TORKOL-4160 file (C-alpha; in steps of 0.2 Angstrom, whole numbers, padded with zeros to 4 digits, m for minus):
199
<pt num="1" X="m0078" Y="m0149" Z="m0042"/>
<pt num="2" X="m0067" Y="m0134" Z="m0042"/>
<pt num="3" X="m0056" Y="m0129" Z="m0027"/>
<pt num="4" X="m0052" Y="m0111" Z="m0022"/>
<pt num="5" X="m0040" Y="m0104" Z="m0009"/>
<pt num="6" X="m0043" Y="m0088" Z="0000"/>
<pt num="7" X="m0029" Y="m0079" Z="0008"/>
<pt num="8" X="m0031" Y="m0068" Z="0023"/>
<pt num="9" X="m0026" Y="m0050" Z="0026"/>
<pt num="10" X="m0018" Y="m0043" Z="0041"/>
<pt num="11" X="m0026" Y="m0046" Z="0058"/>
<pt num="12" X="m0023" Y="m0064" Z="0060"/>
<pt num="13" X="m0005" Y="m0064" Z="0065"/>
<pt num="14" X="0002" Y="m0071" Z="0081"/>
<pt num="15" X="0019" Y="m0075" Z="0089"/>
<pt num="16" X="0024" Y="m0093" Z="0083"/>
<pt num="17" X="0015" Y="m0092" Z="0067"/>
<pt num="18" X="0022" Y="m0104" Z="0054"/>
<pt num="19" X="0034" Y="m0112" Z="0067"/>
<pt num="20" X="0027" Y="m0130" Z="0066"/>
<pt num="21" X="0028" Y="m0129" Z="0047"/>
<pt num="22" X="0047" Y="m0123" Z="0048"/>
<pt num="23" X="0052" Y="m0136" Z="0061"/>
<pt num="24" X="0043" Y="m0151" Z="0053"/>
<pt num="25" X="0045" Y="m0149" Z="0034"/>
<pt num="26" X="0062" Y="m0146" Z="0025"/>
<pt num="27" X="0055" Y="m0137" Z="0010"/>
<pt num="28" X="0046" Y="m0124" Z="0022"/>
<pt num="29" X="0062" Y="m0123" Z="0032"/>
<pt num="30" X="0072" Y="m0119" Z="0016"/>
<pt num="31" X="0059" Y="m0107" Z="0010"/>
<pt num="32" X="0060" Y="m0096" Z="0026"/>
<pt num="33" X="0079" Y="m0098" Z="0027"/>
<pt num="34" X="0082" Y="m0092" Z="0009"/>
<pt num="35" X="0072" Y="m0076" Z="0011"/>
<pt num="36" X="0084" Y="m0061" Z="0011"/>
<pt num="37" X="0077" Y="m0046" Z="0021"/>
<pt num="38" X="0085" Y="m0033" Z="0032"/>
<pt num="39" X="0079" Y="m0041" Z="0048"/>
<pt num="40" X="0078" Y="m0059" Z="0054"/>
<pt num="41" X="0060" Y="m0064" Z="0049"/>
<pt num="42" X="0061" Y="m0081" Z="0059"/>
<pt num="43" X="0065" Y="m0072" Z="0075"/>
<pt num="44" X="0050" Y="m0060" Z="0072"/>
<pt num="45" X="0038" Y="m0074" Z="0068"/>
<pt num="46" X="0044" Y="m0086" Z="0082"/>
<pt num="47" X="0051" Y="m0076" Z="0096"/>
<pt num="48" X="0044" Y="m0058" Z="0096"/>
<pt num="49" X="0029" Y="m0051" Z="0105"/>
<pt num="50" X="0011" Y="m0047" Z="0100"/>
<pt num="51" X="0016" Y="m0029" Z="0097"/>
<pt num="52" X="0031" Y="m0032" Z="0086"/>
<pt num="53" X="0022" Y="m0046" Z="0076"/>
<pt num="54" X="0007" Y="m0034" Z="0073"/>
<pt num="55" X="0018" Y="m0020" Z="0067"/>
<pt num="56" X="0015" Y="m0018" Z="0048"/>
<pt num="57" X="0033" Y="m0019" Z="0043"/>
<pt num="58" X="0034" Y="m0036" Z="0051"/>
<pt num="59" X="0016" Y="m0043" Z="0049"/>
<pt num="60" X="0016" Y="m0042" Z="0030"/>
<pt num="61" X="0031" Y="m0053" Z="0026"/>
<pt num="62" X="0027" Y="m0064" Z="0041"/>
<pt num="63" X="0009" Y="m0068" Z="0034"/>
<pt num="64" X="0015" Y="m0070" Z="0016"/>
<pt num="65" X="0028" Y="m0082" Z="0022"/>
<pt num="66" X="0016" Y="m0092" Z="0032"/>
<pt num="67" X="0003" Y="m0092" Z="0017"/>
<pt num="68" X="0017" Y="m0098" Z="0005"/>
<pt num="69" X="0022" Y="m0112" Z="0017"/>
<pt num="70" X="0004" Y="m0118" Z="0019"/>
<pt num="71" X="0002" Y="m0118" Z="0000"/>
<pt num="72" X="0018" Y="m0128" Z="m0002"/>
<pt num="73" X="0013" Y="m0141" Z="0011"/>
<pt num="74" X="m0005" Y="m0143" Z="0003"/>
<pt num="75" X="0004" Y="m0145" Z="m0014"/>
<pt num="76" X="0015" Y="m0158" Z="m0008"/>
<pt num="77" X="0000" Y="m0167" Z="m0002"/>
<pt num="78" X="m0009" Y="m0166" Z="m0019"/>
<pt num="79" X="m0020" Y="m0151" Z="m0015"/>
<pt num="80" X="m0019" Y="m0137" Z="m0027"/>
<pt num="81" X="m0031" Y="m0123" Z="m0031"/>
<pt num="82" X="m0041" Y="m0120" Z="m0047"/>
<pt num="83" X="m0043" Y="m0102" Z="m0041"/>
<pt num="84" X="m0035" Y="m0091" Z="m0029"/>
<pt num="85" X="m0040" Y="m0074" Z="m0021"/>
<pt num="86" X="m0035" Y="m0064" Z="m0006"/>
<pt num="87" X="m0041" Y="m0050" Z="0005"/>
<pt num="88" X="m0030" Y="m0035" Z="0005"/>
<pt num="89" X="m0012" Y="m0042" Z="0010"/>
<pt num="90" X="m0019" Y="m0059" Z="0005"/>
<pt num="91" X="m0019" Y="m0053" Z="m0013"/>
<pt num="92" X="0000" Y="m0055" Z="m0013"/>
<pt num="93" X="m0001" Y="m0073" Z="m0006"/>
<pt num="94" X="m0014" Y="m0077" Z="m0020"/>
<pt num="95" X="m0002" Y="m0070" Z="m0033"/>
<pt num="96" X="0012" Y="m0080" Z="m0027"/>
<pt num="97" X="0001" Y="m0096" Z="m0027"/>
<pt num="98" X="m0004" Y="m0092" Z="m0045"/>
<pt num="99" X="0014" Y="m0091" Z="m0050"/>
<pt num="100" X="0015" Y="m0072" Z="m0053"/>
<pt num="101" X="0029" Y="m0071" Z="m0039"/>
<pt num="102" X="0040" Y="m0084" Z="m0032"/>
<pt num="103" X="0038" Y="m0085" Z="m0013"/>
<pt num="104" X="0054" Y="m0075" Z="m0009"/>
<pt num="105" X="0050" Y="m0061" Z="m0021"/>
<pt num="106" X="0032" Y="m0060" Z="m0014"/>
<pt num="107" X="0039" Y="m0059" Z="0004"/>
<pt num="108" X="0052" Y="m0045" Z="m0001"/>
<pt num="109" X="0038" Y="m0035" Z="m0011"/>
<pt num="110" X="0027" Y="m0035" Z="0005"/>
<pt num="111" X="0041" Y="m0030" Z="0016"/>
<pt num="112" X="0042" Y="m0014" Z="0005"/>
<pt num="113" X="0023" Y="m0012" Z="0005"/>
<pt num="114" X="0023" Y="m0013" Z="0024"/>
<pt num="115" X="0036" Y="0000" Z="0026"/>
<pt num="116" X="0027" Y="0012" Z="0014"/>
<pt num="117" X="0011" Y="0009" Z="0022"/>
<pt num="118" X="0018" Y="0012" Z="0039"/>
<pt num="119" X="0026" Y="0028" Z="0033"/>
<pt num="120" X="0010" Y="0034" Z="0026"/>
<pt num="121" X="0001" Y="0032" Z="0042"/>
<pt num="122" X="0015" Y="0040" Z="0053"/>
<pt num="123" X="0008" Y="0052" Z="0066"/>
<pt num="124" X="m0010" Y="0046" Z="0065"/>
<pt num="125" X="m0017" Y="0036" Z="0080"/>
<pt num="126" X="m0028" Y="0024" Z="0071"/>
<pt num="127" X="m0039" Y="0009" Z="0073"/>
<pt num="128" X="m0049" Y="m0003" Z="0064"/>
<pt num="129" X="m0065" Y="m0012" Z="0070"/>
<pt num="130" X="m0076" Y="m0026" Z="0063"/>
<pt num="131" X="m0095" Y="m0021" Z="0065"/>
<pt num="132" X="m0106" Y="m0037" Z="0066"/>
<pt num="133" X="m0125" Y="m0036" Z="0063"/>
<pt num="134" X="m0127" Y="m0019" Z="0057"/>
<pt num="135" X="m0132" Y="m0014" Z="0039"/>
<pt num="136" X="m0122" Y="m0002" Z="0028"/>
<pt num="137" X="m0133" Y="0013" Z="0028"/>
<pt num="138" X="m0135" Y="0015" Z="0047"/>
<pt num="139" X="m0116" Y="0012" Z="0049"/>
<pt num="140" X="m0112" Y="0025" Z="0035"/>
<pt num="141" X="m0123" Y="0038" Z="0045"/>
<pt num="142" X="m0114" Y="0034" Z="0061"/>
<pt num="143" X="m0097" Y="0037" Z="0053"/>
<pt num="144" X="m0102" Y="0054" Z="0046"/>
<pt num="145" X="m0109" Y="0059" Z="0063"/>
<pt num="146" X="m0093" Y="0055" Z="0073"/>
<pt num="147" X="m0080" Y="0068" Z="0079"/>
<pt num="148" X="m0065" Y="0064" Z="0068"/>
<pt num="149" X="m0062" Y="0053" Z="0053"/>
<pt num="150" X="m0069" Y="0036" Z="0052"/>
<pt num="151" X="m0076" Y="0027" Z="0037"/>
<pt num="152" X="m0081" Y="0009" Z="0031"/>
<pt num="153" X="m0065" Y="0001" Z="0025"/>
<pt num="154" X="m0071" Y="m0016" Z="0021"/>
<pt num="155" X="m0087" Y="m0024" Z="0015"/>
<pt num="156" X="m0083" Y="m0042" Z="0020"/>
<pt num="157" X="m0100" Y="m0049" Z="0019"/>
<pt num="158" X="m0118" Y="m0045" Z="0023"/>
<pt num="159" X="m0118" Y="m0041" Z="0042"/>
<pt num="160" X="m0099" Y="m0039" Z="0043"/>
<pt num="161" X="m0092" Y="m0022" Z="0039"/>
<pt num="162" X="m0075" Y="m0015" Z="0045"/>
<pt num="163" X="m0073" Y="0003" Z="0050"/>
<pt num="164" X="m0056" Y="0012" Z="0051"/>
<pt num="165" X="m0049" Y="0029" Z="0054"/>
<pt num="166" X="m0043" Y="0040" Z="0068"/>
<pt num="167" X="m0044" Y="0029" Z="0084"/>
<pt num="168" X="m0056" Y="0040" Z="0095"/>
<pt num="169" X="m0068" Y="0041" Z="0080"/>
<pt num="170" X="m0067" Y="0022" Z="0077"/>
<pt num="171" X="m0071" Y="0019" Z="0095"/>
<pt num="172" X="m0085" Y="0032" Z="0095"/>
<pt num="173" X="m0092" Y="0024" Z="0079"/>
<pt num="174" X="m0091" Y="0006" Z="0087"/>
<pt num="175" X="m0100" Y="0012" Z="0103"/>
<pt num="176" X="m0114" Y="0020" Z="0092"/>
<pt num="177" X="m0115" Y="0005" Z="0081"/>
<pt num="178" X="m0118" Y="m0006" Z="0097"/>
<pt num="179" X="m0131" Y="0007" Z="0103"/>
<pt num="180" X="m0140" Y="0005" Z="0086"/>
<pt num="181" X="m0141" Y="m0013" Z="0087"/>
<pt num="182" X="m0125" Y="m0021" Z="0081"/>
<pt num="183" X="m0121" Y="m0038" Z="0089"/>
<pt num="184" X="m0103" Y="m0034" Z="0091"/>
<pt num="185" X="m0089" Y="m0021" Z="0088"/>
<pt num="186" X="m0072" Y="m0031" Z="0088"/>
<pt num="187" X="m0056" Y="m0021" Z="0088"/>
<pt num="188" X="m0044" Y="m0028" Z="0075"/>
<pt num="189" X="m0026" Y="m0031" Z="0077"/>
<pt num="190" X="m0019" Y="m0019" Z="0064"/>
<pt num="191" X="m0007" Y="m0005" Z="0065"/>
<pt num="192" X="m0014" Y="0007" Z="0052"/>
<pt num="193" X="m0030" Y="0015" Z="0045"/>
<pt num="194" X="m0030" Y="0002" Z="0030"/>
<pt num="195" X="m0042" Y="0005" Z="0016"/>
<pt num="196" X="m0045" Y="0023" Z="0020"/>
<pt num="197" X="m0040" Y="0040" Z="0013"/>
<pt num="198" X="m0028" Y="0042" Z="0028"/>
<pt num="199" X="m0017" Y="0029" Z="0020"/>
């Protein structure tokens, strides 16, 4: 049997992420201690607040650091993937797991990526939202009919699509999706209109 690892994109970050890895494994501690950035990554990951950890410039290096620590721990326990893939930011964790980047380089690259994405989204009050239980065509029609820019940004799987764009338009589309039979409209913890023309 083959084993694949799938690495997450932004939106699953939280204060304290990776702290147990850091405190309980010397290799994970060394990995994080050796990352050279222009801010204290450990402090952001372990001691900041939800708003700070969810700011793209910090979220991206934090998530890739945690993914690398998890991959390292799995490898130490004899679990290695035959295949890797990642969603959005997760692609960089997958590249690191595949040996394309060493962990420190991957974390430094996504730090720059996060800064660039943040700059590109400056001045746009934006949002992302997962729409559950509504098909693509009705959601496309809803997006076109909203006041402001909103589009489908991610086709995660049948029955789970993500919309993104200007905040008011995303909120309007989310409500219309519910009115048209979507089971849920879940705001995502992101700080930019990722995967849209606004970025």
